[in-house]
C-alpha positions as CSV (number, residue, x, y, z in Angstrom):
1,X,-12.1,29.9,7.1
2,X,-14.0,29.1,3.8
3,X,-16.0,26.0,5.6
4,X,-17.3,28.9,8.1
5,X,-18.9,31.2,5.6
6,X,-20.5,28.0,4.0
7,X,-21.9,26.9,7.0
8,X,-23.2,30.9,7.6
9,X,-24.7,30.9,4.3
10,X,-26.5,27.5,4.5
11,X,-27.6,28.2,8.0
12,X,-28.8,31.4,7.4
13,X,-31.0,29.9,3.8
14,X,-32.5,27.4,6.0
15,X,-34.1,30.1,8.4
16,X,-35.0,32.0,5.7
17,X,-37.0,28.9,4.7
18,X,-38.7,28.3,7.9
19,X,-39.5,32.2,8.0
20,X,-41.0,32.3,4.6
21,X,-43.0,29.3,5.5
22,X,-44.4,30.8,8.8
23,X,-44.9,34.4,7.3
24,X,-47.1,33.0,4.3
25,X,-48.5,30.0,5.3
26,X,-48.7,29.8,9.3
27,X,-49.0,33.3,11.0
28,X,-52.4,33.7,10.5
29,X,-53.4,30.4,12.1
30,X,-54.5,29.8,15.5
31,X,-52.1,26.8,16.1
32,X,-49.9,29.0,18.5
33,X,-48.4,26.0,20.3
34,X,-47.1,24.3,16.7
35,X,-46.2,27.6,15.4
36,X,-43.9,27.9,18.5
37,X,-42.1,24.4,17.8
38,X,-42.4,25.1,14.2
39,X,-40.1,28.0,14.8
40,X,-38.1,26.6,17.4
41,X,-37.2,23.6,15.1
42,X,-36.4,26.0,12.3
43,X,-33.8,27.4,14.5
44,X,-32.5,23.9,15.6
45,X,-32.4,22.8,12.2
46,X,-30.7,25.6,10.8
47,X,-27.8,25.4,13.2
48,X,-27.5,21.6,13.1
49,X,-28.2,20.1,9.5
50,X,-25.4,22.0,7.8
51,X,-22.9,20.2,9.9
52,X,-23.6,16.6,8.9
53,X,-22.7,15.5,5.6
54,X,-23.4,12.3,3.8
55,X,-20.6,10.7,2.0
56,X,-21.0,9.1,-0.9
57,X,-18.3,7.0,-2.2
58,X,-18.0,6.2,-5.9
59,X,-15.2,3.8,-6.7
60,X,-13.7,4.6,-10.4
61,X,-10.9,3.1,-12.4
62,X,-7.7,4.7,-12.3
63,X,-7.1,7.0,-15.4
64,X,-4.3,9.4,-15.7
65,X,-4.2,11.4,-18.8
66,X,-1.6,12.9,-20.9
67,X,-2.2,16.6,-20.1
68,X,-2.6,15.8,-16.8
69,X,1.2,14.5,-16.6
70,X,2.0,17.3,-18.6
71,X,0.5,19.8,-16.4
72,X,2.1,18.1,-13.2
73,X,5.2,18.2,-15.0
74,X,5.2,22.2,-15.4
75,X,6.8,24.2,-12.7
76,X,4.4,26.3,-10.5
77,X,3.8,29.7,-11.4
78,X,5.6,32.2,-9.4
79,X,3.1,34.1,-7.2
80,X,2.7,37.7,-7.5
81,X,4.1,38.9,-3.8
82,X,2.6,42.5,-4.5
83,X,-0.1,43.5,-1.9
84,X,-3.5,42.0,-2.2
85,X,-6.5,43.3,-0.1
86,X,-7.8,40.1,1.7
87,X,-11.8,40.4,1.5
88,X,-11.8,37.3,3.6
89,X,-9.9,38.5,6.5
90,X,-12.0,41.9,5.9
91,X,-15.3,40.0,6.4
92,X,-14.5,38.0,9.2
93,X,-13.1,41.0,11.0
94,X,-16.5,42.7,10.2
95,X,-18.6,39.9,11.5
96,X,-16.4,39.6,14.6
97,X,-17.0,43.1,15.3
98,X,-20.8,42.7,15.0
99,X,-20.7,39.6,17.0
100,X,-18.8,41.5,20.0
101,X,-21.1,44.3,19.8
102,X,-24.0,41.9,20.2
103,X,-22.6,40.1,22.9
104,X,-21.8,43.1,25.1
105,X,-25.3,44.5,24.6
106,X,-26.6,40.7,25.7
107,X,-24.5,41.4,28.8
108,X,-25.5,44.4,29.6
109,X,-29.2,43.3,29.4
110,X,-28.3,40.8,31.7
111,X,-26.9,43.3,34.2
112,X,-29.8,45.1,33.7
113,X,-32.0,42.0,34.5
114,X,-30.0,41.5,37.8
115,X,-30.1,45.1,39.1
116,X,-33.9,45.0,39.4
117,X,-34.0,41.7,40.9
118,X,-31.0,42.3,43.2
119,X,-32.4,42.9,47.0
120,X,-36.1,42.9,46.0
121,X,-38.5,41.1,48.4
122,X,-39.5,37.7,46.6
123,X,-43.2,36.2,47.2
124,X,-42.7,32.6,46.4
125,X,-46.3,31.1,45.4
126,X,-46.2,27.5,44.3
127,X,-43.8,27.3,41.2
128,X,-43.7,30.9,40.8
129,X,-41.8,33.6,42.5
130,X,-43.3,37.2,42.5
131,X,-41.2,40.5,42.7
132,X,-43.3,43.5,43.4
133,X,-41.0,46.6,42.6
134,X,-41.1,50.3,42.4
135,X,-39.7,51.0,39.2
136,X,-41.8,52.3,36.4
137,X,-41.4,49.0,34.2
138,X,-43.7,46.9,31.9
139,X,-44.6,43.7,33.7
140,X,-42.5,40.8,32.9
141,X,-41.5,37.4,33.5
142,X,-37.9,35.5,33.3
143,X,-38.3,31.8,34.2
144,X,-40.2,31.4,37.4
145,X,-39.8,35.3,38.1
146,X,-42.8,37.6,37.3
147,X,-41.8,41.1,37.9
148,X,-44.4,43.9,38.3
149,X,-45.0,47.5,39.5
150,X,-48.5,46.7,41.6
151,X,-49.0,50.8,42.3
152,X,-49.7,50.8,38.9
153,X,-52.7,48.6,38.4
154,X,-55.9,47.8,39.6
155,X,-56.5,44.7,41.3
156,X,-58.3,43.5,38.2
157,X,-55.5,44.6,35.8
158,X,-53.1,43.0,38.0
159,X,-54.9,39.9,38.0
160,X,-55.0,39.9,34.2
161,X,-51.3,40.3,34.1
162,X,-50.3,37.6,36.5
163,X,-52.5,35.3,34.7
164,X,-50.8,36.6,31.3
165,X,-47.0,36.1,32.6
166,X,-48.0,32.7,34.9
167,X,-48.3,31.2,31.6
168,X,-45.3,32.4,30.2
169,X,-43.5,31.0,33.2
170,X,-45.3,27.9,33.3
171,X,-44.4,27.3,29.6
172,X,-40.8,28.0,30.1
173,X,-40.9,30.9,27.3
174,X,-37.9,32.3,28.6
175,X,-35.8,29.4,26.7
176,X,-37.5,30.5,23.2
177,X,-36.4,34.3,23.8
178,X,-32.8,33.3,24.9
179,X,-32.6,30.8,21.9
180,X,-33.8,33.3,19.4
181,X,-31.7,36.3,20.9
182,X,-28.4,34.0,20.4
183,X,-29.1,33.7,16.8
184,X,-29.8,37.3,16.3
185,X,-25.8,37.2,18.1
186,X,-24.5,34.8,16.0
187,X,-26.2,35.9,12.4
188,X,-26.6,39.6,13.4
189,X,-25.6,40.6,9.8
190,X,-29.0,38.7,8.3
191,X,-32.4,40.8,8.5
192,X,-34.0,37.7,8.2
193,X,-33.1,36.4,11.6
194,X,-34.8,39.7,13.5
195,X,-37.6,39.4,11.6
196,X,-37.6,35.6,12.9
197,X,-37.0,37.0,16.9
198,X,-39.9,39.3,16.1
199,X,-42.4,36.4,15.2
200,X,-41.1,33.9,17.9
201,X,-42.0,36.6,20.8
202,X,-45.1,37.8,19.1
203,X,-46.1,34.2,18.7
204,X,-45.5,33.9,22.5
205,X,-47.5,36.4,23.2
206,X,-50.6,34.9,21.1
207,X,-49.8,31.6,23.5
208,X,-49.9,33.7,26.5
209,X,-53.0,35.9,25.5
210,X,-55.0,32.7,24.2
211,X,-54.1,30.8,27.9
212,X,-55.1,33.7,30.1
213,X,-58.1,34.3,28.3
214,X,-59.5,31.1,28.9
215,X,-58.7,31.3,32.5
216,X,-60.4,34.8,33.0
217,X,-64.2,35.9,33.1
218,X,-63.9,39.1,31.5
219,X,-62.1,38.9,28.3
220,X,-63.0,42.3,27.2
221,X,-61.3,43.7,30.4
222,X,-58.4,41.5,29.5
223,X,-58.0,43.4,25.9
224,X,-58.7,46.7,27.9
225,X,-55.8,45.7,30.4
226,X,-53.7,45.1,27.0
227,X,-53.9,48.6,25.9
228,X,-53.2,50.2,29.0
229,X,-50.1,48.7,29.3
230,X,-48.9,49.8,26.0
231,X,-48.5,53.1,27.7
232,X,-45.2,51.6,29.5
233,X,-42.4,51.9,27.3
234,X,-39.6,50.5,29.7
235,X,-39.2,46.8,29.6
236,X,-36.1,44.5,30.0
237,X,-34.9,42.9,26.6
238,X,-34.5,39.3,27.2
239,X,-37.8,38.7,29.4
240,X,-41.3,37.9,28.7
241,X,-42.6,41.4,28.8
242,X,-46.4,41.9,28.6
243,X,-46.0,44.9,26.6
244,X,-45.3,44.3,23.0
245,X,-45.7,46.4,19.8
246,X,-48.5,45.4,17.3
247,X,-51.0,44.9,20.0
248,X,-53.8,45.3,17.4
249,X,-52.6,42.1,16.0
250,X,-52.7,40.5,19.6
251,X,-56.6,41.3,20.1
252,X,-57.2,40.2,16.6
253,X,-55.8,36.9,17.3
254,X,-57.7,37.1,20.4
255,X,-60.9,36.9,19.1
256,X,-60.2,34.9,15.8
257,X,-62.0,31.7,15.1
258,X,-59.9,28.5,15.8
259,X,-58.4,27.5,12.7
260,X,-59.4,24.0,10.9
261,X,-57.1,20.9,11.6
262,X,-56.8,20.1,8.1
263,X,-54.8,23.5,7.6
264,X,-51.9,21.5,9.6
265,X,-50.7,20.1,6.6
266,X,-49.1,23.5,5.8
267,X,-46.0,22.5,8.2
268,X,-45.0,19.7,5.9
269,X,-44.5,22.1,3.1
270,X,-40.8,22.2,4.3
271,X,-39.9,18.4,4.3
272,X,-39.4,18.4,0.6
273,X,-37.5,21.7,0.7
274,X,-35.1,20.2,3.2
275,X,-35.0,17.1,1.5
276,X,-33.6,19.1,-1.6
277,X,-31.2,20.4,0.4
278,X,-29.7,17.4,1.7
279,X,-29.3,15.9,-1.6
280,X,-27.9,19.1,-3.2
281,X,-25.7,20.4,-0.8
282,X,-25.1,17.8,2.4
283,X,-24.1,15.0,0.4
284,X,-20.5,14.9,-0.5
285,X,-19.4,12.7,-3.2
286,X,-15.8,11.0,-3.0
287,X,-14.1,9.4,-5.6
288,X,-11.8,6.9,-4.7
289,X,-9.5,4.6,-7.0
290,X,-10.2,0.9,-7.4
291,X,-7.4,-1.0,-6.6
292,X,-5.0,-1.1,-9.2
293,X,-5.2,-4.4,-11.7
294,X,-2.9,-4.2,-14.9
295,X,-4.5,-6.2,-17.7
296,X,-2.9,-7.7,-20.7
297,X,-4.0,-10.6,-23.5
298,X,-3.3,-12.8,-20.5
299,X,-5.8,-11.5,-18.2
300,X,-5.5,-9.5,-15.0
301,X,-2.3,-9.2,-13.4
302,X,-1.8,-11.3,-9.8
303,X,1.4,-9.6,-8.8
304,X,4.4,-7.6,-9.9
305,X,7.5,-8.3,-8.2
306,X,10.7,-5.6,-8.7
307,X,14.0,-7.1,-7.9
308,X,16.0,-4.2,-7.1
309,X,19.7,-3.4,-8.3
310,X,21.3,-0.5,-6.6
311,X,24.7,1.3,-6.7
312,X,25.6,-0.7,-3.5
313,X,24.3,-3.7,-4.7
314,X,27.3,-6.5,-4.3
315,X,28.3,-10.0,-6.3
316,X,26.5,-11.6,-3.2
317,X,23.2,-9.5,-3.8
318,X,23.1,-9.8,-7.6
319,X,23.5,-14.0,-6.8
320,X,20.7,-13.8,-4.6
321,X,18.6,-12.1,-7.3
322,X,19.5,-14.7,-9.8
323,X,18.6,-17.5,-7.5
324,X,15.4,-16.0,-6.8
325,X,14.4,-15.1,-10.4
326,X,15.1,-18.8,-11.0
327,X,13.6,-20.6,-8.3
328,X,10.1,-18.4,-7.8
329,X,9.6,-17.6,-11.6
330,X,12.0,-20.1,-13.5
331,X,13.9,-16.8,-15.1
332,X,17.2,-16.7,-16.3
333,X,19.5,-13.9,-15.2
334,X,23.0,-13.0,-15.9
335,X,25.1,-9.7,-15.0
336,X,28.1,-8.9,-16.9
337,X,30.5,-5.9,-17.7
338,X,30.2,-5.4,-14.0
339,X,32.6,-2.2,-12.7
340,X,32.9,-0.3,-9.3
341,X,34.4,2.7,-8.0
342,X,36.6,3.1,-4.8
343,X,33.8,2.6,-2.6
344,X,33.0,-0.6,-4.2
345,X,29.8,1.0,-5.3
346,X,28.6,0.3,-9.2
347,X,29.5,2.7,-12.1
348,X,28.9,0.1,-14.8
349,X,26.8,-3.1,-15.4
350,X,25.1,-5.0,-18.3
351,X,21.8,-7.3,-16.7
352,X,20.2,-9.9,-19.1
353,X,17.1,-11.7,-18.1
354,X,15.3,-14.4,-20.2
355,X,11.9,-15.9,-19.8
356,X,11.3,-18.6,-22.8
357,X,10.8,-16.3,-26.1
358,X,11.1,-13.0,-24.1
359,X,14.8,-11.0,-23.1
360,X,15.0,-8.0,-21.4
361,X,18.7,-6.3,-21.5
362,X,19.9,-3.5,-19.6
363,X,22.9,-1.5,-19.7
364,X,23.9,0.6,-17.1
365,X,26.9,2.9,-17.3
366,X,27.8,5.9,-15.2
367,X,31.6,6.7,-16.1
368,X,33.0,8.2,-13.1
369,X,29.8,8.5,-11.2
370,X,27.7,5.5,-9.7
371,X,24.5,4.5,-11.7
372,X,20.9,4.8,-10.8
373,X,18.7,2.4,-9.2
374,X,16.7,0.0,-11.3
375,X,15.3,-3.1,-11.3
376,X,13.9,-6.3,-12.9
377,X,10.1,-6.5,-13.0
378,X,8.3,-9.5,-13.0
379,X,4.3,-9.4,-14.0
380,X,2.4,-12.6,-13.1
381,X,-1.0,-12.9,-14.5
382,X,-4.1,-15.0,-13.1
383,X,-3.2,-17.5,-15.5
384,X,0.4,-17.8,-14.0
385,X,1.9,-16.3,-17.3
386,X,4.8,-14.4,-16.6
387,X,6.2,-11.1,-18.3
388,X,9.4,-9.7,-17.7
389,X,11.0,-6.5,-17.8
390,X,13.3,-3.4,-16.7
391,X,12.4,-1.1,-14.5
392,X,14.6,2.3,-13.8
393,X,14.0,5.2,-11.2
394,X,12.8,7.3,-13.8
395,X,11.5,5.1,-17.1
396,X,9.0,2.4,-16.3
397,X,9.2,-0.3,-18.8
398,X,6.8,-3.4,-19.4
399,X,6.9,-6.3,-22.0
400,X,5.7,-7.7,-24.8
401,X,2.4,-5.0,-24.6
402,X,4.3,-2.8,-23.0
403,X,2.5,-2.5,-19.5
404,X,3.3,0.5,-18.1
405,X,3.8,-0.2,-14.4
406,X,2.9,3.6,-13.0
407,X,-0.7,3.2,-14.2
408,X,-0.3,5.5,-17.5
409,X,-2.1,3.8,-20.4
410,X,0.3,3.9,-23.4
411,X,0.3,2.5,-26.6
412,X,2.5,-0.1,-27.6
413,X,6.0,0.9,-28.3
414,X,9.1,-0.2,-30.1
415,X,12.6,1.9,-29.5
416,X,15.4,1.6,-31.2
417,X,18.7,3.4,-30.2
418,X,21.2,3.1,-33.1
419,X,24.2,5.6,-33.1
420,X,21.8,8.5,-31.9
421,X,18.6,7.4,-33.5
422,X,15.2,6.8,-31.8
423,X,12.2,5.0,-33.5
424,X,8.9,4.8,-31.6
425,X,6.5,2.8,-33.5
426,X,2.8,3.1,-32.8
427,X,1.2,-0.4,-33.5
428,X,-2.8,1.1,-33.8
429,X,-1.6,2.4,-37.4
430,X,1.6,0.5,-38.1
431,X,3.5,4.0,-38.5
432,X,7.2,4.5,-37.1
433,X,8.2,7.9,-36.2
434,X,11.9,8.5,-36.0
435,X,13.7,11.5,-34.6
436,X,17.5,11.9,-34.1
437,X,19.1,13.2,-30.8
438,X,21.9,14.9,-30.1
439,X,25.3,13.0,-28.6
440,X,26.1,13.5,-24.8
441,X,30.3,13.0,-24.7
442,X,30.6,13.7,-20.9
443,X,31.7,10.4,-19.4
444,X,30.3,11.7,-16.1
445,X,26.7,11.2,-17.5
446,X,24.5,8.6,-16.0
447,X,22.6,6.9,-19.1
448,X,20.7,3.4,-19.3
449,X,19.7,1.1,-21.9
450,X,16.8,-1.2,-21.4
451,X,16.1,-3.8,-24.0
452,X,12.9,-6.2,-24.5
453,X,12.8,-8.6,-26.6
454,X,10.0,-11.0,-27.9
455,X,11.1,-13.7,-30.2
456,X,7.4,-14.4,-30.7
457,X,6.4,-11.3,-32.4
458,X,10.3,-10.5,-33.6
459,X,9.9,-7.4,-31.5
460,X,12.7,-5.6,-29.8
461,X,12.3,-2.6,-27.2
462,X,15.3,-0.6,-26.5
463,X,15.1,2.6,-24.5
464,X,17.9,5.2,-23.6
465,X,17.0,7.5,-20.8
466,X,18.9,10.3,-21.9
467,X,20.0,9.8,-25.4
468,X,23.6,9.6,-24.5
469,X,26.4,7.7,-26.9
470,X,25.4,4.1,-25.5
471,X,24.9,2.6,-29.1
472,X,23.1,-0.7,-29.7
473,X,22.7,-1.8,-33.1
474,X,19.6,-2.7,-34.3
475,X,19.0,-1.8,-37.9
476,X,15.4,-1.5,-39.7
477,X,14.3,-5.0,-41.0
478,X,13.0,-5.4,-44.6
479,X,10.1,-7.6,-46.0
480,X,11.2,-11.3,-46.5
481,X,10.0,-10.8,-49.6
482,X,11.7,-7.5,-50.8
483,X,13.4,-4.3,-50.2
484,X,12.0,-1.3,-48.4
485,X,11.5,2.0,-50.2
486,X,13.8,4.8,-49.0
487,X,12.8,8.2,-49.8
488,X,15.2,11.2,-48.7
489,X,13.4,14.8,-48.9
490,X,11.3,13.6,-51.3
491,X,13.7,11.8,-53.5
492,X,13.0,8.0,-54.3
493,X,16.6,6.2,-53.7
494,X,17.5,2.9,-55.8
495,X,17.0,-0.4,-54.5
496,X,20.8,-0.5,-53.7
497,X,21.0,2.5,-51.5
498,X,21.3,1.8,-47.5
499,X,20.7,3.6,-44.7
500,X,24.4,3.1,-44.0
501,X,25.1,5.3,-46.9
502,X,23.8,8.6,-44.8
503,X,25.2,10.0,-41.6
504,X,22.7,9.9,-38.9
505,X,23.6,13.2,-37.8
506,X,22.1,14.6,-41.1
507,X,18.7,13.2,-40.4
508,X,16.2,15.6,-38.5
509,X,12.5,13.3,-38.9
510,X,12.4,9.6,-40.3
511,X,9.2,7.8,-40.7
512,X,8.6,4.2,-41.3
513,X,5.6,3.0,-42.8
514,X,4.7,-0.7,-43.5
515,X,1.9,-3.0,-44.1
516,X,-1.6,-1.5,-45.4
517,X,-0.4,2.0,-44.4
518,X,2.7,1.8,-46.3
519,X,0.5,0.5,-49.4
520,X,-2.5,3.0,-49.0
521,X,0.2,5.9,-49.0
522,X,2.5,4.9,-51.8
523,X,0.9,2.3,-53.6
524,X,2.4,-1.0,-55.0
525,X,5.8,0.1,-54.7
526,X,5.3,0.5,-51.0
527,X,4.2,-3.1,-50.2
528,X,7.5,-4.0,-48.7
529,X,7.6,-0.7,-46.4
530,X,9.1,2.7,-47.0
531,X,11.2,4.9,-45.1
532,X,10.9,8.5,-45.4
533,X,13.9,10.8,-44.1
534,X,13.6,14.2,-44.0
535,X,17.5,15.6,-43.4
536,X,18.9,18.9,-42.0
537,X,19.2,21.3,-44.8
């Protein structure tokens, strides 16, 4: 629907362009035949050009912002189901009504023409068919038919009339008339189209007058014939009829000196405007994402292999995964604590994978329910270096540098779950943010814990999907040369104080500072790191 209105607007704009060029630059020139083709080309260009769209493809890198993700996660707002007046359908209905009215008028004109020609005696001369009628109508031509009432004119006047109509018939001016009429039906609402049609028919009369005057001996007698025919008001709309309004203009153009050839530059003024139209409105820019390439310090990723573990996985399936990981990637895989229900579906499993200094661990427990699908991810870069990690159905976890497999850009993260405490580390500013979570005691709740260990950097990543009661002990370590400073509710605790002395349920927030960030905030006493805790007061 929208595309139709856009097409109509574009086409109408191009018609306006050609009409303005003709009206302001060409209508007073005597390049009548050139004007004819200019006006016709204007109609054809306005009809065809909006249909052609040049597609320009731009390749972009995949970027997904958190705002976009959050926005897509929000539930769609419920549309107001109250009645709204639909202007689009109203305008379409109005347009269709006008189109039908003018189509009916067009059909009636054809019927009127057929009524005039039906049963009349036709005299064939060369390529013309002369029809002498008794009706009081203005002479006209329709393709090869030339229709007139000989009793209304003297022989000399009739000679002038026939000479004029022969030009119309010989040059197929009826086609121009029908094309312009068709455009007035399609774009009936556009007043420029009606002016355009008038310009076409008037220019055709200029052509016929000019060519007929060249073949007649008495040019002045021809002009008198023009004046005489103006008294006949009855004519057929879809024909080239001798009578036309604005006879004064026809006589003026008949006596006007020929335009100089150098004025033909005016025809080319529309070209830069058409070029601008194409560049602005007919070039469709399509953005396509480049083939996703995940990168880390080792280089571009060559392949990402995921070995799926499903609730229906059998011991044989687990054995096959172990063999493939070892033979293809030289990665050790162990499955333990396997529990199944009566349907032989997994309800609990612990997966340990090791690749040199890298370790990844996943604890899946679902109580009386089955586990959710997860997998072991192996990322191989261009240099053959492999990274190993765990992928769950809703948590995509990478290793070492936390390469996220769903293409979202994330910072390096460290997540530690220790009896309802989650720690997230931003490696850019050495600041840890710790938030306590509630315990879920429902044994039927599916949960998973993904553990990624890199012994090179002494970093551990433990991710709990839903904050359930699964506890993985991993205390916050101190620096080698001293004890971390602990501050609770603004009060510094003595060095003998331990985090084990505080109930995790009482913790509201916890922030861990280390390195330069710790020294900058707390001075020399923060050189070994600082833990700042706010309790639930």
